[in-house]
C-alpha positions in Angstrom: 169.7 -208.2 89.8 167.6 -209.3 92.6 169.5 -206.8 94.8 168.7 -203.2 95.3 172.2 -201.9 94.6 172.4 -198.5 92.9 175.0 -196.8 90.8 176.1 -193.2 90.1 178.0 -193.8 86.8 176.8 -195.8 83.8 177.5 -196.1 80.1 178.9 -198.4 77.5 182.3 -199.5 76.2 183.6 -201.9 73.5 186.3 -204.5 74.1 187.4 -207.0 71.4 184.5 -205.9 69.2 181.8 -206.5 71.9 179.9 -203.5 73.3 178.5 -203.9 76.8 176.7 -201.8 79.4 178.9 -200.6 82.3 177.9 -199.6 85.8 180.1 -198.0 88.5 180.3 -195.7 91.5 183.4 -193.7 90.5 183.6 -192.1 87.0 187.4 -191.5 86.9 188.3 -194.9 88.4 186.0 -196.8 86.0 187.2 -194.9 83.0 190.9 -195.6 83.9 190.2 -199.3 84.4 188.3 -199.6 81.1 191.0 -197.7 79.2 193.8 -199.7 80.8 192.2 -202.9 79.7 192.0 -201.9 76.1 188.4 -200.8 75.8 187.4 -198.4 73.1 184.3 -196.2 72.5 184.1 -195.6 76.2 181.0 -193.5 76.9 180.2 -193.0 80.6 177.8 -190.6 82.3 177.7 -189.3 85.9 174.1 -189.7 87.0 172.4 -186.9 89.0 171.3 -189.5 91.7 172.0 -193.2 92.3 169.8 -195.5 90.2 169.2 -199.2 89.8 170.4 -201.1 86.7 166.9 -201.3 85.5 166.3 -197.5 85.7 169.7 -196.8 84.2 168.9 -199.0 81.2 165.6 -197.2 80.6 167.4 -193.8 80.7 170.3 -195.0 78.5 168.0 -196.3 75.8 166.5 -192.8 75.3 169.7 -190.8 75.9 171.2 -189.0 72.8 174.8 -190.3 73.5 173.7 -193.9 73.4 171.9 -194.1 70.1 174.4 -196.1 68.0 173.3 -199.6 66.9 176.0 -201.3 69.0 175.0 -199.3 72.1 171.3 -199.8 71.7 171.8 -203.5 71.1 174.0 -203.9 74.2 171.6 -202.1 76.4 168.6 -204.1 75.0 170.5 -207.4 75.4 171.3 -206.5 79.0 167.7 -205.7 79.8 166.4 -209.0 78.2 169.0 -211.1 80.0 169.0 -209.5 83.4 166.2 -207.1 84.1 163.2 -208.9 82.5 164.3 -212.3 83.8 164.6 -210.9 87.4 161.3 -209.1 87.2 159.3 -212.1 86.1 157.5 -213.5 89.1 158.5 -217.0 90.1 155.9 -219.6 89.5 153.9 -220.3 92.6 152.4 -223.6 93.7 148.7 -223.9 93.1 146.6 -222.9 96.1 145.4 -225.8 98.1 141.9 -225.6 99.4 141.5 -226.6 103.0 139.5 -229.8 103.5 136.4 -229.2 105.6 134.7 -232.3 107.0 131.0 -232.0 107.6 129.0 -234.5 109.5 125.3 -234.6 108.8 123.0 -235.6 111.6 120.2 -237.9 110.5 117.0 -237.9 112.3 115.8 -241.2 113.7 112.2 -241.5 114.4 
């Protein structure tokens, strides 16, 4: 999720007993594809405005239609595997101090 792609449709569906978070641009098209592929418990929302996957997951976790144990687990797993991993800053190399050479003048009498 390092991209800034946004979606206008989001929700969850279950296929072969596994519930997952779904993202799309077209409600009807996504619903038809999920239904055609044998998904059940399809719950999709059309969003008021385009949102990132991270923002969608935050919204879905608190939304009344996504409070079942399977849905909450799927959303949480998606966040842990994708959102948190992508938002963790990459380790940086330790800063290297510049070397400054100093010459001391000695007095000779």
